[in-house]
C-alpha positions as CSV (number, residue, x, y, z in Angstrom):
1,M,0.8,-5.1,-35.3
2,K,-0.6,-5.9,-31.9
3,L,1.3,-5.3,-28.8
4,L,2.3,-7.6,-25.9
5,E,3.0,-6.3,-22.4
6,I,4.7,-8.6,-19.9
7,A,4.4,-8.1,-16.1
8,V,7.6,-9.0,-14.3
9,F,8.6,-9.0,-10.7
10,N,12.3,-8.9,-10.9
11,I,15.2,-7.9,-13.1
12,E,16.1,-11.4,-14.4
13,S,12.5,-11.8,-15.6
14,A,12.6,-8.5,-17.3
15,I,15.8,-9.5,-19.3
16,A,14.2,-12.8,-20.2
17,A,10.9,-11.3,-21.3
18,E,12.7,-8.9,-23.5
19,K,14.7,-11.6,-25.1
20,A,11.5,-13.6,-25.7
21,G,9.9,-10.8,-27.6
22,A,7.9,-8.7,-25.2
23,D,7.0,-5.3,-26.6
24,R,6.7,-3.6,-23.3
25,I,7.4,-4.4,-19.6
26,E,5.3,-3.6,-16.5
27,L,7.7,-3.7,-13.8
28,C,6.7,-4.5,-10.2
29,E,8.0,-6.1,-7.0
30,N,6.2,-8.3,-4.4
31,P,4.0,-10.6,-6.6
32,F,2.1,-11.9,-3.7
33,D,1.0,-8.3,-2.7
34,G,-0.2,-7.9,-6.4
35,G,2.8,-5.7,-7.4
36,T,4.4,-2.8,-5.6
37,T,6.9,0.0,-6.5
38,P,10.2,-1.5,-7.4
39,S,13.4,-0.4,-5.6
40,Y,15.6,2.4,-6.8
41,G,18.3,-0.2,-7.4
42,T,16.0,-2.3,-9.5
43,L,14.8,0.7,-11.4
44,K,18.2,2.2,-12.2
45,T,19.7,-1.2,-13.2
46,I,16.8,-2.2,-15.4
47,R,16.8,1.2,-17.1
48,E,20.4,0.7,-18.1
49,R,19.9,-2.9,-19.4
50,I,16.6,-3.1,-21.1
51,R,15.8,-1.3,-24.4
52,I,12.0,-1.8,-24.8
53,P,9.6,0.5,-22.9
54,I,9.3,-0.2,-19.2
55,F,6.4,1.0,-17.1
56,P,7.1,0.7,-13.4
57,I,4.1,0.5,-11.1
58,I,3.6,3.2,-8.6
59,R,2.0,1.5,-5.7
60,P,3.2,1.9,-2.1
61,R,1.7,-1.2,-0.7
62,G,-0.6,-4.2,-1.4
63,G,-4.3,-4.4,-0.5
64,D,-6.9,-1.8,-1.7
65,F,-6.4,1.3,-3.7
66,L,-7.6,4.0,-1.1
67,Y,-4.5,5.8,-0.1
68,S,-3.8,8.2,2.8
69,D,-2.3,11.7,2.3
70,T,1.0,10.2,3.4
71,E,1.0,7.3,1.0
72,F,0.0,9.8,-1.9
73,E,3.2,11.7,-1.0
74,V,5.2,8.5,-1.4
75,M,3.5,7.9,-4.8
76,K,4.3,11.3,-6.1
77,A,7.9,11.1,-5.0
78,D,8.3,7.6,-6.7
79,L,6.8,8.8,-9.8
80,Q,9.1,11.8,-9.8
81,M,12.1,9.4,-9.4
82,V,10.8,7.2,-12.2
83,K,10.5,10.3,-14.4
84,E,14.0,11.5,-13.5
85,L,15.4,8.0,-14.5
86,G,14.0,8.3,-17.9
87,F,11.2,5.8,-18.1
88,S,8.6,6.3,-20.9
89,G,5.7,5.4,-18.7
90,A,4.3,4.3,-15.4
91,V,1.3,2.4,-13.8
92,I,-1.1,3.9,-11.4
93,G,-4.5,3.5,-9.8
94,L,-6.4,5.3,-7.0
95,L,-10.0,5.0,-5.9
96,H,-12.3,6.8,-3.5
97,K,-14.0,5.0,-0.6
98,D,-17.3,4.8,-2.6
99,G,-15.7,2.9,-5.5
100,T,-15.4,5.9,-7.8
101,I,-12.2,7.0,-9.5
102,D,-10.0,9.4,-7.6
103,T,-9.7,11.9,-10.5
104,E,-8.1,14.7,-8.7
105,R,-5.2,12.7,-7.4
106,T,-4.9,11.0,-10.7
107,K,-4.8,14.3,-12.6
108,E,-2.0,15.3,-10.2
109,L,0.1,12.2,-11.1
110,V,-0.5,12.8,-14.8
111,H,0.8,16.4,-14.3
112,I,4.0,15.2,-12.5
113,A,4.4,12.5,-15.3
114,S,4.4,15.2,-18.0
115,N,5.3,13.6,-21.2
116,M,5.2,10.0,-19.8
117,Q,2.4,7.7,-20.5
118,L,0.4,6.5,-17.4
119,T,-1.6,3.4,-17.4
120,F,-4.5,3.2,-14.9
121,H,-4.2,-0.3,-13.6
122,R,-6.7,-2.9,-12.3
123,A,-8.0,-0.6,-9.5
124,F,-10.4,-0.1,-12.4
125,D,-11.7,-3.6,-11.7
126,R,-12.8,-2.7,-8.3
127,C,-14.6,0.5,-9.3
128,K,-18.5,0.8,-8.8
129,N,-19.4,1.8,-12.5
130,P,-17.0,0.7,-15.2
131,L,-18.5,2.8,-17.9
132,Q,-18.6,5.9,-15.9
133,A,-15.0,5.2,-14.6
134,L,-13.9,4.9,-18.2
135,E,-15.0,8.4,-18.9
136,D,-13.6,9.7,-15.6
137,I,-10.1,8.2,-16.4
138,I,-10.2,9.4,-20.0
139,Q,-10.5,13.0,-18.6
140,T,-7.6,12.7,-16.3
141,G,-5.2,12.2,-19.3
142,C,-4.1,8.6,-18.7
143,A,-3.1,6.7,-21.8
144,R,-4.6,3.3,-21.1
145,I,-6.6,1.1,-18.8
146,L,-5.5,-2.2,-17.7
147,T,-8.5,-4.3,-16.9
148,S,-9.8,-7.9,-16.6
149,G,-13.3,-6.6,-17.1
150,Q,-14.1,-6.9,-13.4
151,K,-13.8,-10.7,-13.3
152,P,-10.7,-12.6,-11.9
153,N,-10.1,-14.0,-15.5
154,V,-10.4,-11.6,-18.5
155,N,-11.6,-14.5,-20.6
156,D,-14.8,-14.5,-18.7
157,A,-15.3,-10.8,-19.4
158,K,-14.9,-10.4,-23.1
159,D,-18.3,-8.7,-23.6
160,L,-17.4,-5.9,-21.2
161,I,-13.9,-5.5,-22.7
162,K,-15.6,-5.3,-26.1
163,T,-17.9,-2.6,-24.8
164,L,-15.1,-0.7,-23.2
165,V,-13.1,-0.7,-26.5
166,E,-16.1,0.5,-28.5
167,K,-16.9,3.2,-26.0
168,T,-13.4,4.7,-26.1
169,A,-13.7,5.8,-29.6
170,N,-9.9,5.9,-29.7
171,R,-9.7,8.2,-26.8
172,I,-7.8,5.8,-24.6
173,I,-6.3,2.3,-24.9
174,I,-8.0,-0.7,-23.2
175,L,-5.4,-3.2,-22.1
176,P,-6.9,-6.6,-21.3
177,G,-5.0,-8.5,-18.6
178,S,-5.3,-11.4,-16.0
179,G,-5.6,-14.8,-17.4
180,V,-4.1,-13.9,-20.9
181,R,-2.3,-17.0,-22.2
182,S,-1.6,-18.4,-25.6
183,E,-4.5,-20.9,-25.6
184,G,-7.1,-18.2,-25.0
185,L,-5.5,-15.2,-26.8
186,P,-6.9,-15.8,-30.3
187,K,-10.5,-15.5,-29.2
188,L,-9.6,-12.6,-26.9
189,V,-8.2,-10.8,-29.9
190,S,-11.1,-11.6,-32.3
191,E,-13.9,-11.0,-29.8
192,T,-12.8,-7.8,-28.0
193,G,-11.2,-5.6,-30.7
194,A,-8.3,-4.8,-28.4
195,N,-4.9,-4.1,-29.8
196,E,-2.7,-4.5,-26.7
197,F,-2.6,-7.4,-24.3
198,H,-1.1,-7.8,-20.8
199,S,0.2,-11.1,-19.3
200,S,2.5,-12.1,-16.4
201,A,3.2,-15.5,-18.2
202,R,4.3,-16.4,-14.5
203,T,6.0,-19.5,-13.4
204,E,7.7,-20.5,-10.3
205,L,11.4,-21.8,-10.4
206,P,12.9,-23.8,-7.6
207,S,15.8,-22.3,-5.6
208,N,19.3,-22.9,-6.9
209,M,20.6,-23.4,-3.3
210,D,22.6,-26.7,-2.6
211,F,22.2,-26.3,1.1
212,V,18.9,-25.8,2.9
213,V,18.0,-26.1,6.7
214,P,15.4,-28.9,6.9
215,T,14.0,-27.6,10.1
216,M,12.9,-24.4,8.5
217,Q,10.3,-26.4,6.4
218,E,10.6,-23.9,3.5
219,T,9.9,-24.2,-0.2
220,L,11.9,-21.3,-1.6
221,T,10.9,-20.5,-5.2
222,N,11.6,-17.6,-7.6
223,T,8.8,-15.9,-9.4
224,F,10.0,-15.9,-13.0
225,V,8.5,-15.5,-16.6
226,N,7.8,-18.4,-18.9
227,T,9.6,-17.4,-21.9
228,E,8.1,-20.1,-24.2
229,E,4.6,-18.7,-23.4
230,V,5.8,-15.3,-24.2
231,K,7.1,-16.5,-27.5
232,K,3.8,-18.2,-28.3
233,M,1.6,-15.1,-27.5
234,K,3.9,-13.0,-29.5
235,K,3.7,-15.2,-32.5
236,I,-0.2,-15.1,-32.2
237,L,-0.2,-11.3,-32.1
238,S,2.3,-11.0,-34.9
């Protein structure tokens, strides 16, 4: 059985993704920043309502993955909070200025996480040498790497994904993501050898507000999950 992880950006999307058949959720906020650490209220409420595994992202801001000492203190505190709330995993990613993996800080987060699984996210796609980075991340103790194969769309990087899967020798899980949709999923499965797949299945819903102020010139939408797309992908993987 292959696994489908769905990235969501709010609690209603998480509930919908679980009902649609997602096996695991990556929980973020602020989609237009690429995902940042969810609020305490979101974390606590979702932990009480969702039964499938939930991996919150630990990312204090958008932008790059080169963090100051103060930002790293925030990450450690957030990861400790996530651990205390009883989550089974979390998502992290840290780089050095030269594009290498920040292994020492990653190891420190793995130590804080203890028996939680940590996914090293798509900071991997900004590293200098992906094959060396693979080995560096393995030795930190992370459980998996989320990657699009250093391309904006993972469907354009199937060769590198396959190479990464082969190089792991079952030492870590390679989780292809970015551009994963039902139409391309069968080839992604057959041509990479991966067993877990990541998708946001993102859609934008219009606001339910009856009243708007025309002079504000706003188009208020809500980032949500396309549940029919989740069902299609789950059917393919099953």
